[in-house]
RODRENMI-879629 format. One record per residue (C-alpha): residue number from 1; chain; x, y, z. Coordinates in steps of 0.001 Angstrom, whole numbers, plus 500000, padded with zeros to 6 digits. Example, Ala and Ser with C-alpha at 12.3 -4.5 7.8 and 13.67 -1.06 7.14 Angstrom:
2
+-----+-------+--------+--------+--------+
|   n | chain |      x |      y |      z |
+-----+-------+--------+--------+--------+
|   1 |     A | 512300 | 495500 | 507800 |
|   2 |     A | 513670 | 498940 | 507140 |
+-----+-------+--------+--------+--------+
END
This chain:
215
+-----+-------+--------+--------+--------+
|   n | chain |      x |      y |      z |
+-----+-------+--------+--------+--------+
|   1 |     A | 417089 | 383128 | 789956 |
|   2 |     A | 419254 | 379936 | 790001 |
|   3 |     A | 417583 | 376574 | 790289 |
|   4 |     A | 417675 | 374987 | 793694 |
|   5 |     A | 420747 | 372863 | 794128 |
|   6 |     A | 421846 | 373459 | 790336 |
|   7 |     A | 422909 | 375810 | 787672 |
|   8 |     A | 420364 | 376412 | 784817 |
|   9 |     A | 421361 | 376645 | 781373 |
|  10 |     A | 419612 | 378831 | 778728 |
|  11 |     A | 417835 | 377600 | 775541 |
|  12 |     A | 418425 | 373896 | 775925 |
|  13 |     A | 417743 | 370887 | 777949 |
|  14 |     A | 421064 | 370374 | 779712 |
|  15 |     A | 420662 | 371956 | 783067 |
|  16 |     A | 420160 | 372124 | 785920 |
|  17 |     A | 423824 | 371085 | 786634 |
|  18 |     A | 424891 | 370121 | 789988 |
|  19 |     A | 427190 | 372381 | 792018 |
|  20 |     A | 430700 | 370961 | 791874 |
|  21 |     A | 430431 | 369602 | 788249 |
|  22 |     A | 433503 | 369959 | 785919 |
|  23 |     A | 432670 | 369567 | 782335 |
|  24 |     A | 435096 | 368787 | 779630 |
|  25 |     A | 433191 | 370075 | 776447 |
|  26 |     A | 434445 | 368753 | 773108 |
|  27 |     A | 433567 | 369134 | 769435 |
|  28 |     A | 435222 | 369292 | 766034 |
|  29 |     A | 433036 | 372219 | 765109 |
|  30 |     A | 434455 | 375344 | 766612 |
|  31 |     A | 431291 | 377499 | 766025 |
|  32 |     A | 428935 | 375010 | 767642 |
|  33 |     A | 431391 | 374437 | 770556 |
|  34 |     A | 431616 | 378234 | 771277 |
|  35 |     A | 427876 | 378471 | 771321 |
|  36 |     A | 427323 | 375707 | 773807 |
|  37 |     A | 430338 | 377050 | 775965 |
|  38 |     A | 428897 | 380335 | 776370 |
|  39 |     A | 425450 | 379056 | 777392 |
|  40 |     A | 426917 | 376818 | 780030 |
|  41 |     A | 428979 | 379653 | 781596 |
|  42 |     A | 426614 | 382457 | 781304 |
|  43 |     A | 425760 | 383605 | 784890 |
|  44 |     A | 422414 | 384239 | 786214 |
|  45 |     A | 421777 | 387428 | 788256 |
|  46 |     A | 422953 | 386010 | 791559 |
|  47 |     A | 426103 | 384484 | 789813 |
|  48 |     A | 429315 | 385476 | 788456 |
|  49 |     A | 431387 | 383881 | 785769 |
|  50 |     A | 435280 | 383708 | 785269 |
|  51 |     A | 436381 | 382837 | 781699 |
|  52 |     A | 439871 | 382237 | 780268 |
|  53 |     A | 439809 | 382870 | 776494 |
|  54 |     A | 442743 | 382098 | 774335 |
|  55 |     A | 441082 | 382885 | 770843 |
|  56 |     A | 438492 | 385700 | 771579 |
|  57 |     A | 438830 | 389133 | 772954 |
|  58 |     A | 437346 | 389911 | 776199 |
|  59 |     A | 434626 | 392113 | 774643 |
|  60 |     A | 433807 | 389460 | 772239 |
|  61 |     A | 433449 | 386935 | 775160 |
|  62 |     A | 431303 | 389434 | 776938 |
|  63 |     A | 429225 | 389833 | 773919 |
|  64 |     A | 428693 | 386011 | 773421 |
|  65 |     A | 427771 | 385697 | 777195 |
|  66 |     A | 425123 | 388348 | 776656 |
|  67 |     A | 423636 | 386642 | 773718 |
|  68 |     A | 423395 | 383429 | 775910 |
|  69 |     A | 421729 | 384966 | 778750 |
|  70 |     A | 420589 | 388762 | 779102 |
|  71 |     A | 423374 | 390875 | 780730 |
|  72 |     A | 425487 | 388014 | 781643 |
|  73 |     A | 428549 | 389490 | 780091 |
|  74 |     A | 428328 | 392493 | 782792 |
|  75 |     A | 428491 | 389711 | 785496 |
|  76 |     A | 431571 | 388137 | 784254 |
|  77 |     A | 435448 | 388420 | 784481 |
|  78 |     A | 437572 | 387466 | 781344 |
|  79 |     A | 441331 | 386677 | 781248 |
|  80 |     A | 442332 | 386839 | 777585 |
|  81 |     A | 445384 | 386677 | 775275 |
|  82 |     A | 443476 | 388629 | 772562 |
|  83 |     A | 442502 | 392306 | 772392 |
|  84 |     A | 442834 | 394922 | 774958 |
|  85 |     A | 442125 | 395090 | 778734 |
|  86 |     A | 438858 | 396864 | 779883 |
|  87 |     A | 436112 | 396567 | 782401 |
|  88 |     A | 436184 | 393348 | 783966 |
|  89 |     A | 438787 | 392242 | 781139 |
|  90 |     A | 442443 | 391500 | 781928 |
|  91 |     A | 445014 | 390550 | 779225 |
|  92 |     A | 447973 | 387930 | 779641 |
|  93 |     A | 450913 | 388632 | 777430 |
|  94 |     A | 452123 | 384933 | 777227 |
|  95 |     A | 449423 | 382179 | 777384 |
|  96 |     A | 452087 | 379640 | 777419 |
|  97 |     A | 453197 | 380696 | 780902 |
|  98 |     A | 450759 | 378496 | 782689 |
|  99 |     A | 452025 | 379261 | 786340 |
| 100 |     A | 451232 | 383005 | 785765 |
| 101 |     A | 448107 | 382186 | 783981 |
| 102 |     A | 446963 | 379990 | 786971 |
| 103 |     A | 447769 | 382756 | 789278 |
| 104 |     A | 445789 | 385513 | 787349 |
| 105 |     A | 442813 | 382998 | 786826 |
| 106 |     A | 442568 | 382212 | 790535 |
| 107 |     A | 442773 | 386006 | 791454 |
| 108 |     A | 439852 | 386628 | 789305 |
| 109 |     A | 437930 | 383727 | 790733 |
| 110 |     A | 438691 | 385303 | 794150 |
| 111 |     A | 437379 | 388661 | 792918 |
| 112 |     A | 434080 | 387165 | 791784 |
| 113 |     A | 433652 | 385637 | 795319 |
| 114 |     A | 433736 | 388923 | 796817 |
| 115 |     A | 430271 | 389509 | 795082 |
| 116 |     A | 428822 | 386071 | 795354 |
| 117 |     A | 429518 | 382516 | 796356 |
| 118 |     A | 428003 | 381068 | 793313 |
| 119 |     A | 430084 | 381160 | 790038 |
| 120 |     A | 430923 | 379477 | 786740 |
| 121 |     A | 434399 | 379149 | 785224 |
| 122 |     A | 435400 | 378060 | 781710 |
| 123 |     A | 438276 | 377858 | 779445 |
| 124 |     A | 437850 | 378483 | 775701 |
| 125 |     A | 440025 | 376858 | 774359 |
| 126 |     A | 441929 | 374348 | 776106 |
| 127 |     A | 443007 | 372879 | 772783 |
| 128 |     A | 445024 | 376189 | 772390 |
| 129 |     A | 446767 | 375810 | 775606 |
| 130 |     A | 447767 | 372288 | 774788 |
| 131 |     A | 449369 | 373825 | 771376 |
| 132 |     A | 451331 | 376724 | 772996 |
| 133 |     A | 452245 | 374918 | 776172 |
| 134 |     A | 455727 | 373190 | 776503 |
| 135 |     A | 453958 | 369874 | 776803 |
| 136 |     A | 450438 | 368700 | 777734 |
| 137 |     A | 451436 | 367425 | 781082 |
| 138 |     A | 451970 | 371172 | 782102 |
| 139 |     A | 448361 | 371748 | 780996 |
| 140 |     A | 447087 | 368868 | 783113 |
| 141 |     A | 449035 | 370557 | 786225 |
| 142 |     A | 447335 | 373777 | 785427 |
| 143 |     A | 443897 | 372330 | 785322 |
| 144 |     A | 444379 | 370381 | 788548 |
| 145 |     A | 446238 | 372906 | 790553 |
| 146 |     A | 444055 | 376085 | 789471 |
| 147 |     A | 441030 | 375420 | 787333 |
| 148 |     A | 439617 | 372439 | 789058 |
| 149 |     A | 440806 | 373517 | 792454 |
| 150 |     A | 439135 | 376763 | 792180 |
| 151 |     A | 435607 | 375114 | 791997 |
| 152 |     A | 435960 | 373955 | 795412 |
| 153 |     A | 435892 | 377525 | 796572 |
| 154 |     A | 432228 | 377851 | 796650 |
| 155 |     A | 429054 | 376957 | 794899 |
| 156 |     A | 430368 | 376370 | 791243 |
| 157 |     A | 430777 | 374551 | 788117 |
| 158 |     A | 433502 | 374525 | 785511 |
| 159 |     A | 433610 | 374152 | 781767 |
| 160 |     A | 436596 | 373392 | 779708 |
| 161 |     A | 436237 | 373504 | 775908 |
| 162 |     A | 438427 | 371482 | 773533 |
| 163 |     A | 438289 | 371868 | 769719 |
| 164 |     A | 439075 | 368433 | 768672 |
| 165 |     A | 439856 | 369474 | 764989 |
| 166 |     A | 442793 | 371568 | 766196 |
| 167 |     A | 446271 | 370701 | 765656 |
| 168 |     A | 448039 | 370592 | 768928 |
| 169 |     A | 451243 | 368903 | 767977 |
| 170 |     A | 450183 | 365702 | 769844 |
| 171 |     A | 447584 | 363002 | 769253 |
| 172 |     A | 444050 | 364638 | 770082 |
| 173 |     A | 442322 | 361288 | 771118 |
| 174 |     A | 445042 | 360519 | 773631 |
| 175 |     A | 444770 | 364036 | 775034 |
| 176 |     A | 441034 | 364020 | 775412 |
| 177 |     A | 441169 | 360701 | 776984 |
| 178 |     A | 443646 | 361939 | 779515 |
| 179 |     A | 441735 | 364999 | 780224 |
| 180 |     A | 438502 | 363103 | 780814 |
| 181 |     A | 440082 | 361582 | 783807 |
| 182 |     A | 440224 | 364886 | 785622 |
| 183 |     A | 436720 | 365977 | 785070 |
| 184 |     A | 433492 | 364675 | 786383 |
| 185 |     A | 431542 | 364864 | 783155 |
| 186 |     A | 432082 | 364928 | 779607 |
| 187 |     A | 429776 | 366583 | 776845 |
| 188 |     A | 430332 | 366177 | 773119 |
| 189 |     A | 428842 | 368612 | 770722 |
| 190 |     A | 427916 | 367423 | 767111 |
| 191 |     A | 426250 | 369687 | 764605 |
| 192 |     A | 423415 | 368032 | 763045 |
| 193 |     A | 422106 | 370871 | 760946 |
| 194 |     A | 422788 | 374724 | 760133 |
| 195 |     A | 420842 | 375588 | 763359 |
| 196 |     A | 420968 | 372532 | 765354 |
| 197 |     A | 423377 | 370430 | 767400 |
| 198 |     A | 423112 | 367261 | 769328 |
| 199 |     A | 424749 | 367017 | 772701 |
| 200 |     A | 425812 | 363561 | 774351 |
| 201 |     A | 425007 | 364397 | 777988 |
| 202 |     A | 425137 | 360699 | 779173 |
| 203 |     A | 428263 | 361378 | 781154 |
| 204 |     A | 426427 | 364081 | 783281 |
| 205 |     A | 425315 | 362969 | 786889 |
| 206 |     A | 421708 | 361694 | 786346 |
| 207 |     A | 421550 | 361827 | 782744 |
| 208 |     A | 421480 | 358799 | 780289 |
| 209 |     A | 420634 | 360349 | 776874 |
| 210 |     A | 421338 | 362883 | 774210 |
| 211 |     A | 419622 | 366200 | 773576 |
| 212 |     A | 419188 | 368254 | 770550 |
| 213 |     A | 419694 | 372022 | 771056 |
| 214 |     A | 419334 | 375100 | 768810 |
| 215 |     A | 422359 | 377053 | 767670 |
+-----+-------+--------+--------+--------+
END
């Protein structure tokens, strides 16, 4: 069961995370970023997750969630621009249409709430949205009008992953700086070995340090 007053995270020392927390997750190592992302959004038995995936198929996301927490993939809804539709997996044809994307994402959040008030949401990868969107301002609007607003619907946390090594056609540092103003916390992931990464969690409420986690 979930920790009282917070959301737990498997296999590391990040959690519990307070309900209502919105996390900007950044790294220049895409594999480490993906691993930490799926651990953060993998739901417990009394929770559901809604994930927007721009680079992985729905089945791939569900498998990664299962690796992070037992049977977490079966408790998750995935909206993806890759692969095929399936059980709890919807496919969007044009990820650059952020208006439609926002409507579809919010609809899945509403579906998850029919099952439980506790949910986790995530975007993997927001850097891809910045690349395909008309401009980064439209991404900011999408995040504030849909993704971050949806967190207020219930007992929830949200995680937005950005691959800082990606070419988005704009200055990445400025983009991350702009994104940080919309989120309540920022976690950076730095790989320190083949099976290890260091997370700067000092921006999480109540945390003032870094933690080392296995990959």
